[in-house]
N, C-alpha and C positions, 0 to 999 in steps of 0.2 A: 287600506292603509298598510296592513301587513305585507302585501305584494309589493308595494311601492318601498317599503323598508328593505326587503330582500333584494329588489332590483338595485337600490342604492349601494348596498354593501358588495353585490357583485361587480358593480361598477367600480367601486374603490379597490377591490382585490385586483380587477383588471388593471386599473392605473398603477397600482404598486407593482404589479408583475412587469407592466411595461418600463416602469422606472428601473427596476432591477436589471432588465434586458438592456436598456439604453446605457447604463452605467456599470455593466458587468465587469468591465476590466478595472475600472477604479474600486469597486467592491472588492474584487479579488486582491488588487494591490494593497488596499488599506487593511483588509483582513490578514493578509500574509505578513505585512509590516508589524501588525500588532503581535502575531504569534512569534515573529522573530525577536521583537523587542523583549517579550516575556521570557522567551528561552535565553536570550543573551544576558538578561539583567537580573534574572531570578537568582537569588543565592542558593536555592534548593536544587538548581540544575546546573551541572557543570559538564560539558561536553568534552572540553580539552583542558588540559592542565596549563597551557599557556595562554593568558588572556589576549595577547596580541594575535596569536594565531586563531583563536576562537573568533575574535572580532573580524578577522579577515574572511573566515569561512562563513560565519552567519550573517554577517552585515555586507559581505561583498560577494562571495561566490554564489550563496543561495540566492540572493536577489537577481543575479545575472541569469541564472538557469530559469528563474520564474519569468523573467522578461522574454527569454528566448521561447519559452512554451507558450507564452501569450502572443507570439508572432513578431517579435522585435528581433530582427536578425543582424542588421548592419550596426557597425561600431557607432554610428551616429544616432540611431534609435535606442542603443544601449548606453548613450552618453560616455563612451569609452574613448572616443576619438579626442584629439587635442582641440577640436573645434576652432571657433573663430579667435585664434590667439592674438590677431591683430587687435581685437577688442579687449579680451580678458587680460593680456599681459600688462598693459598700462593701467587698466582698471584695478588690477590686484596690487600693483605698485603704489597707486594713489591710495587704496584701502590702508595699506601697511604703513605708509607715510603718516596717515592720520592716526592709525590704532597703536602703534608701537609705543608712541610717547605716552598715550593714556595707560597702556599696559605697564610701562615703566612706574608711572605715578601709582597704579593699583597695587604693585608688589610691596609697597611700603605699608599697606594695611596689614594688620596682625593676622587677620583671617586668610588673606592670600598667601603671605610669606609661611605662615605656620603649616598651611596644607600642602605647599609645594617644596618645603625644606626636607632635605634628606641628608643625614649626617654622613652616609656611606655611599655617596652618589657616583655612579660611573657614567660620565656624559656620553661617551660613544655608545655603550650599551642602550642608554636611554633613546638616543637618536634611532638606532637601529629598530628597537622595539616599537617606538612610537610611530615610526614610519609605516610599519606593517600594520599596526593597530588602526591608524588614520585612513589607510587605503581602504579598509572595510567600512569603517565609521562614515567617512565622507562620501563614499560610493552610495551607501544605504540612503543618506538624505538627499545629497544633490545629484545622484545619478538615478538610483532606483525610484524614489518617490517622484521626483520631477519628470523623469522620462516616462514613468508609468502613469502619471496623472496629467500631463500636459495636453494630451489629444482631447480629453474631455472637460478639463478645467482651465486650459490655457494658462495665462499667468497667474490664475489663482492656485496652481501648483506650488508656486513659491511661498504662499501663506500656509498651505497645508503642511509642507514639510517643516515649516517654522515650529509648528506646536510641539510635536514630539522631541525635535532638536533641543528646544528650550527646557522642556519638562525632564528630559533626561540628565540634566545638569543639576537638578535638585540634590541637595546634599554637598554640592560644591560651595565655595564662598558666594554669598548672595550677590556681590557685585558682579561676579562672573556669570551667574545665571541670569541676571538682569541684562547683562551686556550681550546675551545670546539673541535677544530679540533684535538688535541692531545688526550684529554680525550675521545672524541667520538670514535676515532680510538681504543684507548686501551680498552674502555668498550665493544665496538662492537666485537672486536677480543675475548676477554675473554668470553663474552656471546655466541658467535658463537661456540667457541670450547667446552665450557661447555653444550651447548644447553639449556640454562637457562637464564632468565633475572635477577635472584636474585643477582647475583654479582654486577651488575651495580646498582641496587636499594640500596644495602648496601653501596657500594662506594660513591654514590651521597650523600646519607643521611649523612654519616659521614663527608664529605666535607663540606656539608651545615651546620651541627651542629657546626664543629669547626670554620667555617668563622663567623657565627652569634655571637658565644660565644666571639671570639677573638675582634670582633668589639665593642660588647655591654658591655662586663664585664671584658675583660682583662686589 
């Protein structure tokens, strides 16, 4: 009986080692993503004084280097190419046609208007810093995670990137956090199909610009 018990555990350890070997890239990507998010979001860790530059470096540059180290060399493998813009351009426009009216309705909620209102707002400065910030942010979710996980999880990578994307919105207005489930699914699918993170970057930037403009200037 004791021998049988030992053989069973040896077998399980071998199975676990095989699982880790088969999913080694996914494990590295998920572990690295967790470390990056902890470093980027922790109030006790401040790498760079400018939040938008920090986002670009930690969420953008570092993940690109990691994918290259893992053997992803081409712009397509890195999700940096424009991709199938014949698909994603009209798909993105359709998303915005649906989403922007909902955003306009949402800004009339006190939680949203209070969060985005700024009495000393510089719109041009905001667009510049937000563009840099979202380059890193969107690459992390719709580039790094999808490109790094798609080989082993296929379309499941869309769902995997959705979880941290939504959770990192905790602390923002509840309606915005909940909306991330739908927007994260849509952006993830479009970027997966296009093999490019650029659609999500443009959609996110446009939504942010309209939100901030309507709250502060409309």
